[in-house]
C-alpha positions as CSV (number, residue, x, y, z in Angstrom):
1,M,0.0,0.0,0.0
2,L,1.3,3.4,-0.9
3,R,1.8,5.7,2.1
4,I,1.5,9.4,1.6
5,A,1.9,12.4,4.0
6,V,-0.6,15.2,3.8
7,P,-0.4,18.5,5.8
8,N,-2.6,18.3,8.8
9,K,-3.0,22.0,9.5
10,G,-2.0,25.3,8.1
11,T,-2.5,27.0,4.7
12,L,-1.5,23.9,2.7
13,S,-3.9,21.5,4.4
14,A,-7.2,22.2,2.7
15,P,-5.8,22.8,-0.8
16,A,-3.7,19.6,-0.6
17,S,-6.7,17.5,0.4
18,Q,-8.9,19.2,-2.3
19,M,-6.4,18.4,-5.0
20,L,-6.2,14.8,-3.9
21,R,-10.0,14.6,-4.1
22,E,-9.9,16.0,-7.6
23,A,-7.4,13.4,-8.5
24,G,-9.8,10.6,-7.4
25,Y,-8.5,9.8,-3.9
26,Q,-10.5,9.5,-0.8
27,Q,-9.7,12.0,2.0
28,R,-10.7,12.2,5.7
29,T,-14.1,13.5,6.5
30,D,-13.2,14.5,10.1
31,P,-10.3,17.0,10.5
32,K,-9.4,15.2,13.7
33,D,-8.6,12.0,11.9
34,L,-4.8,11.5,11.4
35,V,-5.0,8.5,9.0
36,C,-7.3,7.8,6.0
37,R,-7.2,4.5,4.1
38,D,-8.3,4.6,0.5
39,E,-8.8,0.9,-0.2
40,P,-9.9,1.2,-3.9
41,N,-6.7,3.0,-4.7
42,D,-4.5,1.0,-2.3
43,V,-3.3,4.2,-0.6
44,E,-3.0,5.3,3.0
45,F,-2.8,9.0,3.9
46,F,-1.2,10.3,7.1
47,Y,-2.0,13.8,8.2
48,L,1.1,15.4,9.7
49,R,2.6,18.8,10.6
50,P,3.9,20.3,7.3
51,R,7.3,20.9,8.8
52,D,7.7,17.2,9.7
53,I,6.7,15.7,6.3
54,A,10.1,16.0,4.6
55,T,11.6,14.1,7.6
56,Y,9.2,11.2,7.3
57,V,9.6,11.0,3.5
58,G,13.4,11.4,3.6
59,S,13.7,8.6,6.1
60,G,11.7,6.2,3.9
61,D,8.9,5.7,6.5
62,L,6.5,7.3,4.0
63,D,6.6,7.0,0.2
64,L,5.5,10.4,-0.8
65,G,4.4,13.7,0.8
66,I,2.9,17.1,0.1
67,T,4.6,20.0,1.8
68,G,6.1,23.4,0.9
69,R,9.3,23.8,-1.0
70,D,10.5,26.1,1.8
71,L,9.9,23.4,4.4
72,L,11.5,20.8,2.2
73,L,14.7,22.8,1.9
74,D,14.6,23.9,5.5
75,A,14.5,20.3,6.8
76,G,17.7,19.3,5.1
77,S,16.2,15.8,4.7
78,P,17.2,13.5,1.9
79,A,13.9,14.1,0.1
80,E,13.5,15.8,-3.3
81,E,10.8,17.6,-5.3
82,A,8.8,15.3,-7.6
83,L,6.1,17.8,-8.8
84,D,5.2,21.4,-8.3
85,L,1.6,21.5,-7.3
86,N,1.1,25.2,-8.0
87,F,-0.6,26.4,-4.8
88,G,0.5,27.9,-1.5
89,G,2.9,30.3,-3.1
90,A,5.3,32.3,-0.9
91,T,8.3,34.5,-1.5
92,F,11.2,34.8,1.0
93,R,13.4,37.8,1.1
94,F,16.0,39.6,3.3
95,A,15.1,42.9,5.0
96,A,17.0,45.4,7.1
97,P,17.0,49.0,8.2
98,P,17.9,51.0,5.1
99,E,20.3,53.2,7.1
100,T,22.5,50.3,8.1
101,I,22.4,47.7,5.3
102,A,21.7,48.6,1.6
103,S,22.5,45.4,-0.3
104,V,22.5,41.6,0.2
105,E,26.3,41.7,0.0
106,E,26.4,43.7,3.2
107,I,24.8,40.9,5.1
108,A,28.2,39.2,5.4
109,G,29.3,39.1,9.0
110,R,25.9,40.2,10.3
111,R,23.2,38.4,12.4
112,V,20.2,37.1,10.4
113,A,17.0,36.2,12.2
114,T,14.6,33.8,10.5
115,A,12.1,31.0,11.1
116,Y,13.7,29.1,8.2
117,P,17.5,28.7,9.0
118,G,17.9,25.9,6.5
119,V,16.6,28.0,3.6
120,V,18.8,31.0,4.6
121,E,22.0,29.0,5.2
122,R,21.5,27.3,1.8
123,Y,21.2,30.7,0.1
124,L,24.2,32.2,1.9
125,N,26.4,29.2,1.0
126,E,25.4,29.4,-2.6
127,H,26.3,33.0,-2.7
128,G,29.6,32.8,-0.7
129,L,28.3,34.8,2.2
130,K,29.0,34.1,5.9
131,A,26.6,35.3,8.5
132,D,25.3,34.3,11.9
133,V,21.9,32.7,11.4
134,I,19.5,33.0,14.4
135,R,16.5,30.8,14.5
136,L,13.2,32.3,15.7
137,D,9.8,30.7,15.7
138,G,7.0,32.8,14.2
139,A,7.2,36.5,13.2
140,V,10.7,37.9,13.0
141,E,10.0,41.5,12.0
142,N,10.8,42.9,15.5
143,A,14.1,41.0,15.8
144,V,16.2,44.0,14.6
145,R,14.4,46.5,16.8
146,L,14.8,44.3,19.9
147,G,18.5,43.9,19.2
148,V,18.5,40.2,18.4
149,A,19.6,40.6,14.8
150,D,20.8,43.0,12.1
151,V,18.8,41.5,9.2
152,V,15.7,39.3,9.0
153,A,14.7,36.8,6.4
154,D,11.0,36.1,6.1
155,V,8.0,35.6,3.8
156,V,7.2,38.8,2.0
157,E,3.9,39.6,0.3
158,T,3.4,43.4,0.0
159,G,6.2,44.4,2.4
160,A,3.9,46.5,4.5
161,T,4.6,44.6,7.7
162,L,8.3,45.0,7.2
163,R,8.0,48.7,6.5
164,Q,6.0,49.2,9.7
165,A,9.0,47.7,11.5
166,G,11.4,50.1,9.8
167,L,12.8,47.5,7.4
168,M,13.5,47.6,3.7
169,V,13.6,44.6,1.4
170,L,17.0,43.7,0.0
171,G,17.9,42.3,-3.4
172,E,16.2,39.5,-5.2
173,P,14.1,36.8,-3.5
174,I,15.9,34.2,-1.5
175,L,13.3,31.6,-2.6
176,R,10.0,31.3,-4.4
177,S,8.1,28.6,-2.7
178,S,4.9,26.6,-3.4
179,A,3.4,23.3,-2.5
180,V,5.3,20.3,-3.9
181,L,5.0,16.6,-4.0
182,I,8.2,15.1,-2.6
183,R,9.9,11.6,-2.5
184,R,13.0,10.2,-0.9
185,V,16.2,10.9,-2.9
186,G,17.0,7.8,-5.0
187,A,13.9,5.9,-4.1
188,P,12.5,3.7,-6.9
189,T,9.1,4.6,-8.3
190,G,6.5,2.0,-8.9
191,A,3.2,1.9,-10.8
192,R,1.2,3.5,-7.9
193,E,3.6,6.4,-7.5
194,N,3.6,7.1,-11.2
195,Q,-0.2,6.9,-11.2
196,L,-0.4,9.5,-8.5
197,V,1.9,11.8,-10.3
198,R,-0.2,11.4,-13.6
199,R,-3.4,12.1,-11.7
200,L,-2.0,15.2,-10.1
201,Q,-0.6,16.4,-13.4
202,G,-4.1,15.9,-14.8
203,V,-5.6,18.1,-12.1
204,L,-3.1,20.8,-12.8
205,V,-3.9,20.7,-16.5
206,A,-7.7,20.7,-15.8
207,R,-7.3,23.7,-13.6
208,R,-5.4,25.6,-16.2
209,Y,-7.4,24.8,-19.3
210,V,-11.0,24.7,-20.5
211,M,-12.6,23.0,-23.5
212,L,-13.8,25.5,-26.1
213,A,-16.2,24.4,-28.8
214,Y,-17.5,26.5,-31.7
215,D,-18.9,26.3,-35.2
216,V,-17.1,28.1,-38.1
217,R,-17.2,28.3,-41.9
218,A,-14.8,25.8,-43.5
219,D,-13.0,28.6,-45.4
220,L,-12.2,30.3,-42.1
221,L,-11.0,27.2,-40.4
222,D,-7.2,27.9,-40.7
223,Q,-7.7,31.3,-39.1
224,A,-9.9,29.9,-36.4
225,T,-7.6,27.0,-35.5
226,A,-4.6,29.4,-35.4
227,L,-6.5,31.0,-32.4
228,T,-7.3,27.5,-30.9
229,P,-4.4,25.1,-31.7
230,G,-5.2,22.9,-28.7
231,I,-2.7,20.8,-26.8
232,E,-1.8,18.7,-29.8
233,S,-4.4,19.7,-32.4
234,P,-8.1,20.6,-32.4
235,T,-10.9,18.1,-33.1
236,I,-12.8,19.1,-36.3
237,S,-16.1,17.5,-37.4
238,P,-18.3,18.4,-40.4
239,L,-21.7,19.9,-39.7
240,H,-24.9,19.1,-41.4
241,R,-24.9,22.7,-42.5
242,E,-22.9,22.7,-45.7
243,G,-19.7,24.6,-45.6
244,W,-19.5,24.7,-41.8
245,V,-17.4,22.6,-39.3
246,A,-17.5,22.1,-35.5
247,V,-14.2,22.6,-33.6
248,Q,-13.2,21.6,-30.1
249,A,-9.9,22.5,-28.5
250,M,-8.4,23.0,-25.1
251,V,-7.4,26.6,-24.4
252,V,-5.8,28.4,-21.4
253,R,-8.5,29.4,-19.0
254,A,-7.0,32.9,-18.5
255,D,-7.2,33.6,-22.2
256,V,-10.6,32.1,-23.0
257,H,-12.7,35.4,-23.1
258,R,-10.2,37.1,-25.4
259,I,-10.2,34.0,-27.7
260,M,-14.0,33.9,-27.7
261,D,-14.1,37.6,-28.8
262,E,-11.7,37.0,-31.6
263,L,-13.5,33.9,-32.8
264,Y,-16.8,35.8,-32.8
265,D,-15.3,38.7,-34.7
266,L,-13.9,36.1,-37.2
267,G,-17.4,34.7,-37.8
268,A,-17.5,31.7,-35.5
269,R,-20.8,31.0,-33.7
270,A,-22.2,28.7,-31.0
271,I,-19.1,29.3,-29.0
272,L,-19.3,27.3,-25.8
273,V,-16.9,26.8,-22.9
274,T,-16.8,23.7,-20.7
275,A,-14.8,23.1,-17.5
276,I,-12.4,20.2,-17.4
277,D,-12.6,18.1,-14.2
278,A,-9.6,15.8,-15.0
279,C,-7.6,14.7,-18.0
280,R,-4.7,12.5,-19.1
281,L,-2.4,13.9,-21.8
């Protein structure tokens, strides 16, 4: 039976379970449950603290897990990213008082406060910088004001919280994180692992694309299909109405209204959009 770790709490928990449901896997119905057996798919799900998941997967006690890229790198566990799941995005950056530190290079020799020491140490090593990394749990914005550190490294969205603490963002992001499916480094993959990855990839595609169907005159077909080339190619069928064809193609969800407008202006009619629940490409 395939054993998979799923976040028990936090911002990744609900989206991870929802994605697994969309991929056809049973999930717990009671948030207090810590284990869920999906007998039809021969999978057992374990609901764990997101920060612990990389440790369990890296040790081989669990086959796969869903956690944040930041937590994976911070754990330093022998686990690796298998698939980016495209939710739970976060950006990590350095910040410091502008009057004392103006660039990332000036961090060398300073004290850096963070809740993610593994992420910060990895960045510093990759860029040849040496600093004293101080681990703090939770918010770190006040670490400089309280004299604990000279620089902080934290998740930054708008930067408003940092500015309130008198800090300015330095340089490019340390890390762009999102939810990822992870596996133990060097672990062999079997049919069930590959099936899970294919299903999750199908969910990602289904979320990004919609199915667009329309009718168009045959003499305008080349222009129409240039707007809707599909993943491989569009499906084209003759209509009972002479000189017209029906076209179906997958298009990027974010572009669908622009494409519909252009098709209508071209002369296409009966333009319909259908959501895709799942797919295999």
